[in-house]
RODO-2510 file (C-alpha; in nm, 4 decimals, decimal comma):
residues 48
     n   res          X          Y          Z
     1     m     7,0923    -0,1112    16,3281
     2     l     7,3118     0,0274    16,0545
     3     y     7,3587     0,3983    16,0014
     4     p     7,4198     0,5664    15,6648
     5     s     7,7906     0,5823    15,5896
     6     n     7,7944     0,9611    15,5559
     7     y     7,6550     0,9907    15,9102
     8     v     7,9189     0,7520    16,0432
     9     n     8,1905     0,9422    15,8580
    10     k     8,0730     1,2685    16,0176
    11     i     8,0880     1,1087    16,3617
    12     i     8,4379     0,9720    16,2979
    13     y     8,5544     1,3094    16,1650
    14     r     8,4119     1,4831    16,4726
    15     i     8,5854     1,2386    16,7075
    16     k     8,9170     1,2964    16,5279
    17     w     8,8679     1,6740    16,5399
    18     v     8,7876     1,6754    16,9112
    19     t     9,0807     1,4472    16,9858
    20     q     9,3173     1,6722    16,7889
    21     k     9,1903     1,9819    16,9709
    22     n     9,2382     1,8099    17,3066
    23     i     9,5950     1,7120    17,2144
    24     e     9,6691     2,0705    17,1101
    25     a     9,5217     2,2041    17,4335
    26     v     9,7357     1,9689    17,6426
    27     e    10,0475     2,0601    17,4443
    28     n     9,9771     2,4327    17,4852
    29     k     9,9188     2,3893    17,8564
    30     a    10,2472     2,2001    17,8942
    31     l    10,4331     2,4640    17,6931
    32     k    10,2938     2,7470    17,9051
    33     k    10,3837     2,5560    18,2199
    34     e    10,7418     2,5151    18,0987
    35     e    10,7609     2,8846    18,0058
    36     l    10,6358     2,9791    18,3515
    37     k    10,8941     2,7527    18,5182
    38     e    11,1671     2,9093    18,3060
    39     k    11,0477     3,2601    18,3932
    40     i    11,0388     3,1773    18,7643
    41     r    11,3846     3,0209    18,7459
    42     k    11,5265     3,3304    18,5727
    43     n    11,3657     3,5629    18,8272
    44     s    11,4958     3,3493    19,1149
    45     s    11,8513     3,3590    18,9837
    46     v    11,8359     3,7367    18,9307
    47     n    11,6784     3,8092    19,2688
    48     g    11,8546     3,5522    19,4777
***
């Protein structure tokens, strides 16, 4: 069964949008993790 092209295009656009949001979320999570490691390392060197 074939779907109208505008429907398919909406699905493809949605998949791309969701994928992009997931990539951004992973990047933000990694960045926050690195910032936390840096903060802990700085506090450890100051305190210890």
